[in-house]
N, C-alpha and C positions, 0 to 999 in steps of 0.2 A: 673386896669385891671392886670397890672404887677404882682401884689401879686396872682391873681387870675391865672394865666398863670405859675406861678412856682408852686402852688399847684398842677395844672394840671400834670405838668412833675414828681412830687413827685410823686403821684398816680400811675402815668404811671411807672415809674419806680418801686415802690414796685408790682405793679400788674405783670411786665415781669420778675422782681426778682422769687415772688413767683411760677409764673409759669416754670420758668427754672430750680428751683429747684424740683418742682413735675415731670417735664420732666427727670431731672438726675435719680430723685428716681425709677422711672418706668423703665427707662432703666438699671440702676444696679440690681433691680430685675429678670429682663427680662436676664441680664448678669448671674446673680447669678445662675438662674433654668438651662442655658445652660450649665455653667460649672459644673452643678451636674448631668447633664445627661452624661456629656463628664469623668466625675470621674476626674476633672482637680482640685487638692486639693488648687495648687497657686491661679487659677484663683477664687475658693471659698473664699479664705482669701483675695484676692482683693477687691472683690464684697463687702463682710461683712465689710471690712473696711470703704470702700466709705458709704455704708449706713448707718453707724453707726456715722459717720461725718456729712450727710446729716439730718438724722433723729435717733437721737441715740435711743437705745432700751434695755434693759435689757436681753431680749431672744436673740437678736443677738449678743449681747457682749457674753453671754454663751455660744452660739453657736462658736462663732470666738474662743475663748476660748479653747472649745473642741477640734477643727481640731486643733488648734497648738498643745495641749498637745498628741493626737492621731498621730501626726507627732514628736513626742519627741521633740517638740520644747517648754519645760518647762518653759523657762523665759520667751518666750514672752505669754504664755496663763495665767502666774500668772501676768504678766505688763498688761495683758488686764484686770483681774476682782481684782486684789490684792490679798493678802495672809490672812487677818483678817477674823476673824469668826464673819459672819454676819447670824441673826436670819429671815431673810428675804430673806436669799440665795436660790436659789432652788436647787433641788439635783443636777441637773448637774453641777452646780457651785461648791458644795461642792465636787462634785466627781474630777473634774478637780483640784481643790485646793489639795485635799489629794493625788491624784497619782502624781501631778508635783512636790510639796515639797518632797514626798518620792523617787522620781526621782533624786533628785536634793540635797539628803542626807541630809534631815531635819527632821529626824524621830519624835522629839517633835512636833514640827509643824505639820507634817502630821498627827499624832494622833490625835489631836484636831478635824481634818476635819473627819477622820475615824469613830470617836467616834459618830461625831452629825449624821452621814449616818447610823452607825450601830442603834441609837436609832430611829431614821426615820422608817427604815427595815432591822431589824435585817436578816442576812444569813451566811452560812458557809464560805462563801467568804469573807466575810467582818471580819469574826471572825478568818480569816487566817491571814489577814493583820493586825489586831489588836494584834495578839499573836507574829507575825514576829516582829514589832514595838517594843512591851512591853520589847522581850526577847534584843533586840538593846539597850533599855534603862535601862536593868538590873531589871525592874518589872517581875520576874519571876513567882511571885503569881496569879499576874493579867494576864499574858501569859497562865499559866495554865487554869485558869477558860475558857478562850477562846478556848483553845483547846480541852478542855474535850465537850466544846458546838459543836464544829465541829467535832468532830469524831461521838457524836450522833446524828447528823444531816446530815451530809454528803451523798449523794445517789451515788447509783455505776456507773452513769452517769457523776457526776460532777468531773473535772479534772483542774489541775494546771498546768502554762506556768512556765519553768524555762529556764532560758539564759546564764548558767555558760560553756555552750559549743558552739562553734560556730554554731552549729544548734539547733534552740531552739525545746527543746521536752513537751509532756505533762505527768505528771502522775495520778493517781487516788488521788482524793482529801484527801480520808482519810489517805493514805500514806503519803502525804505531812503533816499533822497534826503529825503524829507517829514519822516523822523526827524533828519536831520541839520540840515535847514531848520529844525526846531522847536530845535533847541539853538544855532544861530546867531540865532535871534529871541529866545532867553533870555539870550545871553550879550551881544546887544546894546543890550536894554532889560529889566532884570529887574524894573522895575515892573509890567510887562504879561503876567504868566505865562499869563493865559488866551489870548496869540495864541499863544504858543508850544504851549500844550493844544490848540487847534484843529489844527496841522499834524498833531501827534500822532494827534489822532483821526482825521484823514485818510488819515494811514497806515496805523493799525488798522481804517479799513472796507475800505481795499484788500487788507489782509492781516491778518486777526485772530489769527494764531498768531504775528506778530513779538513774541515775547517781551522783547525788550531796548526796544520801544516801550514796552510795559506797564509794564517797570520804571521808566522815564524817567518815563512818566506819573504813576506814584506818588510819584515823588520830587517833580515840580512839585506836587503837589496839597498834599503834605507843607509845601511851602514857602509856599504861599499859608496854612497854618493856623500856621507859624512867623512869629511878628514879627519884623522886620528889625530887626537891633541899632542902636541911635543911632550916627552917626556922632560922632568926636569932632572 
């Protein structure tokens, strides 16, 4: 009789625990929806974190990482989904890994994930990211391939955002590619600075408000005025 009673208590405990867990899931699902309606990012993070503890879900995990990345909390984003390349990663997870690693100044690791995205859905924006990263890694031939693809496929309504000023601004994507083309040209042949400047002039003709291109032009002009250091 005692064993039967103990078994009854155990079953009641399991049932109660399951019911409590289900109720908590419903609570945080409702909480998440309310935070979404209110636009409360911290509330969304809180709700998704609780839901992932109660009922782990890859899609919720990816969404949480995306929210972190969108809030420039890139380390938290990567701590949520990791940095390794996985064949079963969702497009969202790959995107988060790529942009977060780039933001954390990890160009080699970021490049791996941008290449995965580009293999899945190539487009001029991804081509720009790939070209930019390959320039940072001194792969100028690889960068040039992406730049030519980008220039050929950039549409008039495509723009790219820059943040070197206090106030972010956008320029025509084609102009952004021409600026990268100038950087590749300069790095491949520093004896022909005028060729690099010519590409920047093309970029500024397309978008005269391109501040970074103007700064690059000034830097190249100053190099023309500075005698090259003799090689030892």
